[in-house]
C-alpha positions in Angstrom: 4.5 -17.3 13.0 1.4 -18.8 14.5 -1.1 -16.0 13.5 -1.7 -14.8 9.9 0.0 -11.6 9.0 -1.7 -9.1 6.4 1.6 -9.1 4.6 2.1 -12.9 4.2 -1.6 -13.2 3.5 -1.0 -10.6 0.5 1.6 -12.5 -0.4 0.0 -15.8 -0.8 -3.0 -14.2 -2.8 -0.2 -13.2 -5.3 1.0 -16.7 -5.4 4.2 -15.8 -3.5 6.4 -18.1 -1.7 7.0 -15.9 1.2 4.3 -17.2 3.5 2.9 -20.0 6.4 0.5 -22.4 6.4 -1.5 -20.0 8.6 -1.3 -17.3 6.1 -2.5 -19.7 3.2 -5.4 -20.8 5.5 -6.5 -17.3 6.1 -6.2 -16.4 2.3 -8.0 -19.4 1.5 -11.1 -18.6 3.6 -11.3 -15.0 2.4 -11.3 -16.4 -1.3 -13.8 -19.0 -0.1 -16.3 -16.2 0.4 -15.3 -13.9 -2.5 -13.6 -15.9 -5.2 -12.0 -13.3 -7.0 -10.0 -12.1 -4.0 -6.6 -12.8 -5.7 -7.8 -10.4 -8.5 -8.2 -7.7 -6.4 -4.6 -8.5 -4.8 -3.5 -8.3 -8.8 -5.1 -5.3 -9.4 -3.7 -3.4 -6.3 -0.1 -4.6 -7.5 -0.8 -3.2 -10.9 -1.6 0.2 -9.4 1.6 0.1 -7.7 3.4 -0.1 -10.7 1.5 2.6 -12.4 1.8 4.9 -9.6 5.3 4.3 -8.9 6.0 4.9 -12.8 3.8 8.1 -12.7 5.9 9.4 -9.6 9.0 8.5 -11.5 7.8 10.6 -14.5 7.2 13.7 -12.1 10.6 13.5 -10.9 10.4 12.2 -7.7 13.8 10.7 -6.2 12.7 9.8 -2.7 9.9 6.9 -2.3 8.6 5.9 1.3 6.6 2.7 0.9 4.8 2.6 4.3 3.2 -1.0 4.8 5.5 -2.5 2.2 4.9 -6.1 3.1 6.6 -9.3 1.9 9.1 -8.8 -1.0 7.7 -10.0 -4.1 8.2 -9.3 -8.0 7.8 -5.7 -9.0 8.9 -4.0 -5.7 9.0 -0.3 -6.1 13.1 -0.4 -6.2 12.8 -2.6 -9.3 10.1 -0.5 -11.0 12.0 2.6 -10.5 15.2 1.0 -11.8 13.4 -0.1 -15.0 12.2 3.5 -15.3 15.9 4.5 -15.1 15.1 6.4 -12.1 17.9 7.5 -9.5 15.2 7.4 -6.6 15.9 6.3 -3.0 13.6 3.8 -1.8 12.7 3.4 2.1 10.3 0.4 2.8 8.6 0.3 6.0 6.7 -2.3 7.8 5.3 -3.4 11.3 5.9 -7.1 10.4 9.5 -8.0 11.5 9.4 -11.0 9.3 8.7 -8.6 5.9 11.4 -6.4 7.1 14.0 -9.3 7.4 13.0 -10.4 3.8 13.1 -6.8 2.6 16.7 -6.4 4.0 18.0 -9.6 2.6 17.2 -8.8 -1.0 18.7 -5.1 -0.6 21.9 -6.4 0.8 24.9 -4.4 -0.8 22.2 -1.5 -2.3 23.3 1.9 -1.0 20.0 3.5 -2.2 17.5 1.4 -0.8 16.4 0.3 2.6 13.9 -1.5 5.1 13.0 -0.4 8.9 10.4 -1.3 11.2 7.8 1.0 12.3 4.2 1.7 13.2 2.0 4.0 11.2 0.0 4.2 14.1 2.6 6.5 15.7 3.6 9.1 13.1 6.1 10.6 15.1 7.9 8.0 15.9 8.0 6.5 12.3 9.3 10.0 10.8 11.9 9.9 13.7 13.0 6.5 12.4 12.7 7.6 8.7 15.2 10.6 9.2 17.6 8.3 11.1 18.3 6.1 7.9 19.9 9.4 6.0 18.0 8.0 3.1 15.1 10.8 3.0 15.7 14.4 2.8 12.5 15.9 3.9 13.5 19.4 2.5 13.1 18.0 -0.8 9.8 16.3 -2.3 9.0 12.8 -1.5 6.6 10.2 -2.6 4.4 8.7 0.3 3.3 5.0 -0.8 0.4 3.7 0.8 -0.5 0.6 -0.9 -3.3 -1.4 1.0 -2.4 -0.5 4.5 -4.6 2.2 5.9 -7.8 -0.4 6.0 -5.8 -2.1 8.5 -6.6 0.6 11.0 -9.6 1.2 12.7 -11.5 4.2 13.0 -10.4 4.6 16.6 -6.9 4.9 15.2 -8.0 7.9 12.8 -6.2 6.8 9.6 -7.0 10.5 7.9 -5.0 11.9 10.8 -2.0 9.7 10.2 -2.4 10.8 6.5 -2.6 14.3 7.7 0.7 14.2 10.0 2.9 12.8 7.5 1.5 15.4 4.9 2.5 18.2 7.1 6.2 16.6 7.3 7.0 16.4 3.7 7.7 19.5 1.4 5.4 20.8 -1.2 6.1 19.0 -4.3 5.8 15.7 -2.5 2.9 13.2 -3.8 1.1 10.3 -2.4 -0.1 7.1 -4.0 -2.9 5.4 -1.9 -5.1 2.2 -2.3 -7.7 1.0 0.2 -10.5 -1.4 0.6 -14.0 -0.2 -0.3 -17.6 -1.2 0.6 -18.6 1.3 -2.4 -19.4 -1.4 -5.0 -19.7 -4.6 -3.1 -21.3 -4.0 0.3 -22.3 -7.4 0.8 -18.9 -8.8 0.1 -17.1 -6.1 2.0 -19.3 -7.3 5.0 -18.4 -10.8 4.7 -14.6 -10.3 4.2 -14.5 -8.0 7.1 -16.4 -10.1 9.4 -14.4 -13.3 8.9 -10.8 -11.2 9.1 -12.1 -10.1 12.3 -13.4 -13.4 13.5 -11.2 -16.1 12.0 -7.9 -14.3 11.1 -7.4 -12.2 14.0 -6.5 -9.6 11.4 -8.9 -6.7 11.2 -9.4 -5.3 8.0 -11.6 -2.4 7.7 -13.7 -1.6 4.5 -14.5 2.1 4.1 -17.0 4.0 2.1 -15.7 6.3 -1.0 -16.3 9.5 0.9 -13.9 8.3 3.7 -11.0 7.0 1.6 -11.6 10.4 -0.4 -11.6 12.4 2.8 -7.7 10.8 3.5 -6.8 13.3 0.5 -7.8 16.2 2.3 -5.1 18.9 2.1 -3.8 17.2 -1.2 -4.6 18.1 -4.7 -5.8 15.0 -6.5 -4.5 14.2 -10.1 -6.9 12.8 -12.4 -8.7 10.8 -12.8 -9.1 11.3 -8.9 -10.1 8.6 -6.5 -11.2 5.6 -8.5 -11.5 1.9 -8.7 -8.2 0.2 -8.7 -8.4 -1.0 -12.7 -9.3 2.4 -13.5 -6.6 4.8 -12.2 -4.5 5.2 -15.7 -4.6 1.5 -17.0 -1.9 1.3 -19.7 -3.3 -1.8 -21.2 -6.0 -4.4 -20.6 -3.5 -6.7 -19.0 -4.1 -4.1 -15.8 -7.9 -4.8 -15.8 -7.6 -7.9 -13.4 -10.9 -6.8 -12.0 -14.3 -5.8 -13.6 -14.8 -2.0 -13.4 -17.8 -1.6 -11.5 -16.8 -4.7 -8.9 -13.5 -3.6 -7.5 -13.2 -4.1 -3.8 -10.6 -1.4 -3.8 -10.3 2.2 -4.5 -7.1 4.2 -5.2 -5.9 7.9 -6.0 -2.7 9.9 -6.5 -2.4 13.6 -4.9 0.4 16.2 -4.8 1.1 18.8 -1.8 0.8 22.2 -3.4 
C-alpha cells in the first residue's frame, strides 16, 4: 500500500474511490506532465465497453479479463448483463487488492470470478484459469487485455505472452487489446515513461504502432484494424474523449481462425 499500483492509479484517473494517497499522487504527477491523461483513461474505458459489446454480438460467452484492475463502474460483467449475454467472466490481476475488491463485488455470483495471476508466466496463468472451472478452452473465449501489456518491458516479451495465450484458445476466439503508444505524441510519451520509471516505481512502456500491431500476429484483425482508442468503432460523440490524432493509446480486436 506504500507503493503506487497501476490498477489503483487507473482507478484514480477515472475518478474512482478504490485508491490510496500514493496512487493519487502518482496519477497527479502524470497529469501535471500531460493534462489530458484522465481523458486517456476514459477513452480506454469506452473502448472496453465497445469491445465487450462486440464480442457479445459475436456470440462469445467466455471472457477472460487479464489485468482487470480495480472494479469501477462499467465492469465487464456489468456490460454483458446489459447486453443480455449469458457470458461467464473471469477477472485476473497481479494486484491482490484489486482481486480482493473484485471478489467482494462478485459474492453470490456463479458466472463470474476473480483470481490472482501473473501474465509474465502464461503457463501458470492458464493453469489457474483451468482450476476455476469457469472457462472451457475447447470453446471460443474472449481474451481481454486492456492497458496491461505496456506494463511489461521488452525483456518480458509481451508479444510472446500474447502468442502463448493464442495457442491455448480454440479457433473462433477473440482478443481485444489496448496499449499505450508513442506513435502520435512521442515527446509526451517519453515524459510519462520517464516519470513512471523514476517517480512511481511503475514502469510504463510506450510502444510504436508497428510493435503493437505485431502483438496481433497469428490473429485476423477485424475492421478498422489497429487504430487510436477513440477511432475503434465509436458509437457516438460521447466515445470521443480524446481528439483523434492525439490519442496516447492504440487498440484493436482480432479473431483466431
